[in-house]
C-alpha positions as CSV (number, residue, x, y, z in Angstrom):
1,M,0.2,0.0,0.1
2,N,1.6,3.5,-1.1
3,F,1.7,6.3,1.4
4,S,-1.2,8.2,0.1
5,K,-3.6,5.3,0.4
6,R,-2.2,4.8,3.7
7,V,-3.2,8.1,4.7
8,C,-6.6,8.1,3.3
9,F,-7.1,4.7,4.8
10,L,-6.1,5.8,8.4
11,F,-8.3,8.8,8.0
12,T,-11.4,6.9,6.9
13,I,-10.9,4.5,10.0
14,V,-11.1,7.5,12.3
15,L,-13.8,9.1,10.9
16,L,-16.0,6.4,9.5
17,P,-17.8,5.9,13.0
18,W,-19.0,9.6,12.7
19,C,-20.4,9.5,8.8
20,S,-23.7,7.3,8.8
21,T,-24.7,7.5,5.1
22,T,-26.5,4.1,5.5
23,W,-28.9,3.0,8.0
24,A,-28.5,3.4,11.7
25,G,-28.6,0.5,14.3
26,L,-30.5,2.6,16.9
27,V,-30.7,6.3,17.0
28,V,-32.7,8.9,19.2
29,Y,-34.2,11.6,17.8
30,T,-35.3,15.0,19.3
31,D,-35.9,16.7,15.9
32,P,-38.6,15.7,13.8
33,T,-36.6,16.8,10.6
34,P,-35.1,13.7,9.7
35,F,-38.5,11.8,9.8
36,Q,-40.1,14.4,7.8
37,T,-37.2,14.2,5.4
38,A,-38.0,10.6,5.0
39,G,-41.5,10.9,4.4
40,V,-42.8,9.5,7.5
41,G,-46.2,10.8,7.8
42,V,-48.5,10.7,11.0
43,L,-50.4,8.0,11.4
44,E,-52.3,8.6,14.6
45,D,-53.4,12.4,15.6
46,F,-55.8,11.0,18.5
47,E,-58.5,13.0,16.8
48,G,-60.8,10.4,15.5
49,V,-60.3,7.8,18.1
50,P,-62.9,5.3,19.1
51,V,-63.3,6.3,22.7
52,T,-65.0,9.3,24.2
53,K,-62.5,11.9,25.2
54,D,-61.8,13.5,28.5
55,A,-62.8,9.9,30.1
56,G,-60.3,7.4,31.3
57,V,-60.6,3.8,29.6
58,L,-58.6,0.7,30.3
59,S,-57.5,0.3,26.5
60,F,-58.5,1.0,23.1
61,T,-57.1,0.1,19.7
62,N,-56.8,2.3,16.6
63,H,-54.8,2.0,13.3
64,G,-53.5,-1.4,14.7
65,I,-52.1,0.3,17.7
66,T,-53.2,-0.8,20.9
67,Y,-53.0,1.9,24.0
68,T,-53.3,0.1,27.3
69,G,-52.7,1.6,30.8
70,T,-50.0,-0.2,33.1
71,Q,-52.3,-0.6,35.7
72,A,-54.7,-3.2,35.0
73,S,-57.7,-2.4,37.3
74,N,-57.0,1.6,36.7
75,P,-58.7,3.0,33.5
76,N,-56.1,5.4,33.0
77,V,-55.6,5.8,29.5
78,Y,-56.9,9.1,28.6
79,V,-57.5,11.3,25.3
80,A,-57.6,14.9,26.3
81,S,-59.8,17.1,23.9
82,P,-58.3,20.4,22.5
83,G,-58.4,23.3,24.8
84,Y,-56.3,22.4,27.8
85,N,-53.8,24.9,29.2
86,N,-52.0,22.6,31.5
87,F,-49.7,20.5,29.3
88,G,-46.5,22.8,29.7
89,I,-47.2,25.1,26.9
90,A,-48.9,27.6,29.3
91,P,-50.5,30.2,28.9
92,A,-51.4,28.7,25.5
93,S,-54.1,26.0,25.3
94,T,-53.6,22.7,23.3
95,T,-55.0,23.0,19.8
96,S,-55.3,19.0,19.2
97,S,-56.2,15.9,21.1
98,V,-53.3,14.5,23.3
99,L,-52.8,11.2,24.4
100,T,-52.4,11.0,28.2
101,G,-53.3,9.2,31.5
102,N,-55.8,9.8,34.0
103,G,-54.3,9.8,37.6
104,N,-51.0,8.1,36.8
105,E,-49.8,9.0,33.4
106,E,-48.3,5.5,32.7
107,F,-49.3,3.8,29.5
108,K,-48.2,1.6,27.0
109,M,-48.4,1.3,23.0
110,E,-48.2,-2.1,21.2
111,F,-47.4,-2.2,17.5
112,G,-48.2,-5.7,16.5
113,A,-45.6,-6.9,13.8
114,G,-43.7,-3.7,14.9
115,Y,-42.0,-0.6,13.0
116,K,-38.5,0.1,12.6
117,A,-39.0,3.9,13.3
118,I,-41.5,5.6,15.5
119,G,-41.7,9.1,16.5
120,F,-44.2,11.4,18.3
121,D,-44.6,14.8,19.6
122,V,-44.0,15.1,23.6
123,Y,-46.1,17.2,26.0
124,L,-43.9,17.9,29.1
125,N,-44.8,20.0,32.1
126,N,-43.5,21.1,35.4
127,G,-46.1,22.9,36.8
128,K,-47.0,20.5,39.5
129,V,-43.8,19.5,40.8
130,S,-42.7,22.3,43.1
131,D,-39.5,20.6,44.2
132,N,-38.2,19.6,41.0
133,P,-37.7,22.0,37.8
134,Y,-38.4,19.1,35.7
135,T,-40.7,16.1,35.7
136,P,-38.8,13.4,34.0
137,V,-40.8,11.1,31.7
138,T,-39.4,7.6,30.8
139,T,-39.9,6.1,27.7
140,N,-38.9,2.4,27.3
141,W,-38.8,0.7,23.6
142,Y,-38.9,-2.9,23.2
143,S,-38.8,-5.4,20.4
144,G,-40.6,-8.4,21.5
145,S,-39.8,-8.8,25.2
146,T,-36.2,-7.4,24.6
147,L,-36.0,-3.8,26.0
148,I,-33.6,-2.2,23.3
149,N,-33.8,1.5,24.4
150,T,-34.6,3.7,27.6
151,Y,-34.8,7.4,27.2
152,T,-35.5,9.8,30.2
153,D,-36.6,13.0,29.1
154,T,-35.4,15.7,31.3
155,R,-36.4,18.6,29.2
156,P,-37.9,21.8,30.8
157,A,-41.9,22.1,30.4
158,G,-42.7,22.5,26.8
159,L,-43.7,20.8,23.6
160,Y,-41.0,18.7,21.8
161,F,-40.4,15.6,19.4
162,L,-39.0,12.1,20.6
163,G,-38.4,9.4,17.9
164,L,-36.3,6.2,17.7
165,S,-34.9,4.4,14.5
166,S,-33.8,0.7,14.9
167,D,-32.7,-2.1,13.0
168,V,-35.0,-4.4,14.5
169,A,-38.8,-3.8,15.0
170,I,-39.9,-1.6,17.7
171,T,-43.2,-3.6,19.1
172,K,-44.0,-1.7,22.2
173,I,-43.3,1.5,24.0
174,T,-44.0,2.1,27.8
175,W,-44.6,5.8,28.8
176,V,-43.8,6.6,32.7
177,A,-44.2,9.9,34.4
178,A,-41.6,9.6,36.9
179,A,-43.0,12.2,39.2
180,G,-46.4,10.5,39.8
181,D,-49.9,11.2,38.7
182,Q,-51.7,14.3,37.1
183,I,-48.6,16.4,36.0
184,N,-50.1,16.4,32.7
185,T,-47.6,14.8,30.2
186,G,-48.6,13.2,26.9
187,I,-48.1,12.6,23.4
188,D,-49.6,13.7,19.8
189,N,-48.8,13.1,16.3
190,L,-47.5,9.4,16.0
191,R,-45.4,8.7,13.2
192,V,-44.5,5.3,12.2
193,A,-42.2,3.7,9.4
194,A,-41.7,0.3,8.3
195,D,-38.0,1.0,7.6
196,T,-35.4,2.8,9.3
197,V,-34.9,6.5,9.3
198,P,-31.4,7.7,7.7
199,V,-29.0,9.6,9.6
200,P,-27.8,12.9,8.2
201,V,-24.2,13.0,7.1
202,P,-22.5,16.1,9.4
203,G,-21.6,18.7,6.9
204,A,-18.2,18.8,8.5
205,V,-17.5,15.2,8.2
206,L,-18.5,15.2,4.4
207,L,-16.1,18.2,3.7
208,G,-13.5,16.2,5.5
209,F,-14.0,13.2,3.2
210,V,-13.6,15.6,0.4
211,G,-10.6,16.9,1.4
212,L,-9.2,13.5,1.9
213,S,-10.2,12.6,-1.7
214,V,-8.5,16.0,-2.8
215,A,-5.1,15.5,-0.7
216,G,-5.1,11.7,-1.8
217,G,-4.8,12.7,-5.4
218,W,-2.2,15.3,-4.6
219,L,-0.2,12.8,-2.7
220,R,-0.5,10.4,-5.8
221,R,0.8,13.1,-8.1
222,K,3.7,13.7,-5.6
223,V,4.8,10.4,-4.7
224,G,3.9,8.4,-8.1
């Protein structure tokens, strides 16, 4: 191997882990842009759900996804209608329906055969926890019975996005509000995809590879 090839090979080994132009094994997203860029549309907005809104139920299924409370005897799955101002976006009120919990805000979502990419809007609220500036929410992501990822969301009160792309099918997500009940957390605009979402290549890394290509050509001319 000549000198120029050795240089390019060395830099490729160093930079390759930072440059995912192909599919990612397991990637957490807090920005919806990659999902939108990949054309992943909203499957469930919780507007036309087959349950009475603003009333707790044990479970319901819509669009092939089953939503169930984690406490079998507590009908705590709750779809809040638009107009609530206690979901962390105060003083503004919600303008769409939100999946949340009645009492303990803990529920699970089961996806049948599963999807390799799932994302949703996240409502976080810290208004009812005086001794903690945040109200951590933990989402556990499963493939079958195997836990593949846990994400504890400590972002301040507000409206955010959370998504996961995996090389194995995601079949279940559990949502647990760590601070207890009635802190008004929830999700909206659930997006799912049968395939993984590509990871964007950082611009600096791309430029680095372009530079390496140019440098390699220059070295070949010098040593050839």
